[in-house]
Structure formats: C-alpha cells, structure tokens
C-alpha positions in Angstrom: 51.8 26.0 38.3 48.2 25.1 38.0 47.7 27.7 35.3 50.4 25.1 33.5 48.1 21.9 34.4 45.0 23.5 33.3 46.4 24.5 29.8 48.0 20.9 29.8 44.5 19.7 30.2 42.7 21.8 28.1 45.0 21.0 25.2 45.0 17.1 25.5 41.2 17.6 25.7 41.1 19.9 22.3 43.3 17.3 20.5 41.2 14.2 21.5 38.5 15.9 20.9 39.7 16.7 17.3 40.1 13.1 16.6 36.5 11.9 17.9 34.3 10.3 15.0 31.2 12.8 16.1 33.1 16.0 15.4 34.4 15.4 11.4 31.4 14.2 9.7 34.0 12.5 7.1 35.8 10.7 10.1 32.6 9.3 11.8 31.7 8.3 8.1 35.1 6.5 7.5 34.3 4.8 11.1 30.7 3.3 9.8 31.7 2.4 6.9 35.1 0.5 7.8 33.6 -1.0 10.6 30.7 -2.5 8.5 33.2 -3.2 6.0 35.8 -4.9 7.6 33.5 -6.9 9.6 31.8 -8.0 5.9 35.3 -8.8 4.6 35.4 -10.9 7.7 32.0 -12.7 7.4 31.7 -16.3 5.8 27.9 -15.1 5.2 27.1 -16.4 1.6 25.8 -12.7 0.5 29.4 -10.9 1.7 30.6 -9.8 -1.1 26.9 -8.4 -2.0 27.1 -6.7 1.1 30.4 -5.5 0.2 29.2 -4.3 -3.1 26.4 -2.5 -1.5 28.5 -0.8 1.1 30.8 0.6 -1.9 28.1 1.8 -3.7 26.8 3.7 -0.3 29.9 5.0 1.0 32.0 5.6 -2.6 31.6 8.0 -5.2 30.9 6.4 -8.7 34.3 7.8 -10.1 36.1 5.9 -7.5 34.2 2.9 -8.1 35.7 2.7 -11.5 39.2 3.3 -10.1 38.6 0.6 -7.3 37.7 -2.4 -10.0 41.1 -1.4 -11.8 42.9 -1.5 -8.7 41.4 -4.9 -7.5 42.4 -6.1 -11.0 45.9 -4.3 -10.7 46.6 -5.8 -7.3 44.5 -8.7 -7.2 43.4 -7.5 -3.8 41.0 -5.2 -1.8 42.3 -1.6 -1.9 40.0 -0.5 0.3 41.6 -2.9 3.0 45.0 -3.1 1.5 44.7 -7.1 1.4 42.2 -9.9 0.0 40.6 -10.8 3.2 40.2 -9.3 7.0 39.7 -10.0 10.7 37.2 -8.6 12.4 39.7 -8.2 15.4 41.4 -5.4 13.2 38.3 -3.2 14.6 40.0 -2.8 17.8 42.5 -1.1 16.3 41.0 1.0 13.7 42.0 4.5 13.6 41.2 7.3 11.7 43.2 10.5 11.4 42.4 13.9 9.2 45.7 14.5 6.8 46.0 18.1 8.3 48.8 19.4 5.3 46.2 18.0 2.4 42.3 19.1 2.2 39.9 16.5 2.1 42.7 13.5 3.1 42.1 10.7 5.5 44.6 8.0 7.1 42.8 5.1 8.0 45.2 2.2 10.3 44.6 -1.0 11.5 46.5 -4.2 12.3 48.0 -6.5 14.7 51.3 -6.7 16.4 53.0 -8.1 13.6 51.4 -5.5 10.8 50.2 -2.3 10.5 47.8 -1.4 7.1 47.9 2.4 6.1 45.1 3.7 3.7 45.0 7.4 2.3 42.0 8.2 1.3 40.0 11.3 -0.4 36.9 12.2 1.0 34.6 14.5 -0.3 31.0 15.9 0.4 28.8 15.0 -2.6 25.1 16.2 -2.7 25.4 17.1 1.0 27.0 13.3 1.8 30.9 12.5 2.6 31.9 9.8 -0.2 35.1 8.3 -0.7 36.4 9.7 -4.0 40.0 8.3 -4.3 42.8 6.1 -2.7 45.8 8.1 -2.3 
C-alpha cells in the first residue's frame, strides 16, 4: 500500500512539474507574453496599441507578424487572444500546455465561467530565443 501511494505521489509530482512554466522555456515565454499581452489589451492606457506592437515584435517571428496582419483583417479580431479586447481577470484562468502529439505546438487557454478560449500556437527557437511562429 505504501508503495502504491508513493508511486501515485511521484506520478502526480512529475506531471505537475511538466506543466510548470520554468521546466519548458517555451511555456515560460508564453506565460510571460500572454500575461503582458492580456494586461495591455485590457488597459485603457493611451500607449496600449504601441505596447502591444512592441510585445508582438519581441515575442513573435517576422513571418508570424505578416500572418498576424492578414488574420486581423480576415477576422476583425486579434488572433493572439481570439477577440477584439480582453479582461485582466482572464489571467486567473490562463493555462498553457504543450501538445504532446505535435512538435513545437502549444495550447493557450483562458476564459471565464461562460466561455473558454483555446489558441493553438507553434513556438520555435530562433537565435536561442523561443518565439511564436504561427497560429494553427
């Protein structure tokens, strides 16, 4: 019985460790990016649009920035949050998981009791730095 309990705890600890942002640099980058991005999207600051642009330039590849502009025109929304605006309270539900079936794929989720948003992203390492390279 002790062995089963110990194995169960070890399994839970291993799985939790796998989801912690610090264990995967790409997950850590996505947490940092989405925390800043959602905060700016919910801001009424006059410089919010400029700050969002600077965040995208820092955390996204140049090819993705071209894709981003096309998606904004096609959907009339910000594809990185899958909405036109955001609420800082969404940060409470922010989760980021690696897609174990597809290389470099991550699922960003957030929302409230009414609706959850899921965004599938590809993240690559460019010059030693993780960057968002596409929305899948």
